[in-house]
C-alpha positions in Angstrom: 9.3 -18.5 36.1 10.3 -16.1 33.5 12.1 -18.7 31.6 9.2 -20.9 31.5 7.1 -18.0 30.3 9.5 -17.2 27.4 9.6 -20.9 26.4 5.8 -21.0 26.2 5.3 -17.8 24.5 8.0 -18.1 21.9 5.7 -19.9 19.2 3.2 -17.0 19.5 5.9 -14.4 19.2 7.3 -16.2 16.1 3.9 -16.3 14.4 3.4 -12.6 15.3 6.7 -11.7 13.9 5.9 -13.6 10.5 2.6 -11.6 10.3 4.3 -8.3 10.9 6.9 -9.2 8.2 4.2 -10.1 5.8 2.4 -6.8 6.5 5.5 -4.7 5.9 6.2 -6.4 2.5 2.4 -5.9 1.5 2.7 -2.2 2.4 5.9 -1.8 0.4 4.4 -3.4 -2.5 1.4 -1.0 -2.3 3.6 2.0 -2.0 5.5 0.8 -5.1 2.2 0.5 -7.1 1.3 3.8 -5.9 4.5 5.4 -7.4 3.8 3.4 -10.7 0.4 4.8 -10.9 1.7 8.3 -10.4 4.3 7.9 -13.3 1.5 6.6 -15.5 -0.6 9.8 -14.7 2.5 11.8 -15.7 2.8 10.0 -18.9 -1.0 10.4 -19.5 -0.6 14.2 -19.2 2.4 14.2 -21.6 0.3 12.1 -24.2 -2.6 14.7 -23.8 -0.3 17.7 -24.2 1.4 16.2 -27.4 -1.9 15.3 -29.0 -1.5 11.4 -28.9 -4.7 10.9 -27.2 -8.1 12.7 -27.2 -9.7 14.7 -24.3 -12.2 11.8 -23.8 -9.5 9.1 -23.6 -7.6 11.1 -21.2 -10.5 11.7 -18.9 -11.5 8.1 -18.9 -7.9 6.9 -18.3 -7.2 9.6 -15.6 -10.4 8.4 -13.7 -9.4 4.9 -13.9 -5.8 5.8 -12.5 -7.1 8.1 -9.8 -9.6 5.7 -8.6 -6.8 2.9 -8.3 -4.6 5.5 -6.4 -7.5 6.3 -4.1 -8.0 2.6 -3.1 -4.2 2.1 -2.8 -4.1 5.3 -0.4 -7.0 4.0 1.6 -5.3 0.7 2.1 -2.2 2.2 3.2 -4.1 4.4 5.6 -5.8 1.3 7.0 -2.5 -0.3 7.6 -1.1 2.7 9.4 -4.1 2.8 11.6 -3.7 -0.9 12.5 0.0 -0.3 13.2 -0.9 2.4 15.6 -3.6 0.3 17.3 -1.2 -2.6 17.6 1.5 -0.6 19.4 -0.5 0.3 22.3 -0.1 -1.8 25.3 
């Protein structure tokens, strides 16, 4: 009986595995984008300190980068919440 169950459920398990892999890759990509934005913020602060950009340009660009970072962090948090819900029996 268990062999029949395994044979019948294997396509479903395969599809679920593919979806988990896609979710892992998407989450890694978001984390990488978050690190990129953090580096851009660091460079923005350096440009302000060296006088390459004005205070107004700094504020506008900083707001844009921080908004993008907030969106990424909320997506990552949503992904972690979904993982926790999926692990429960």
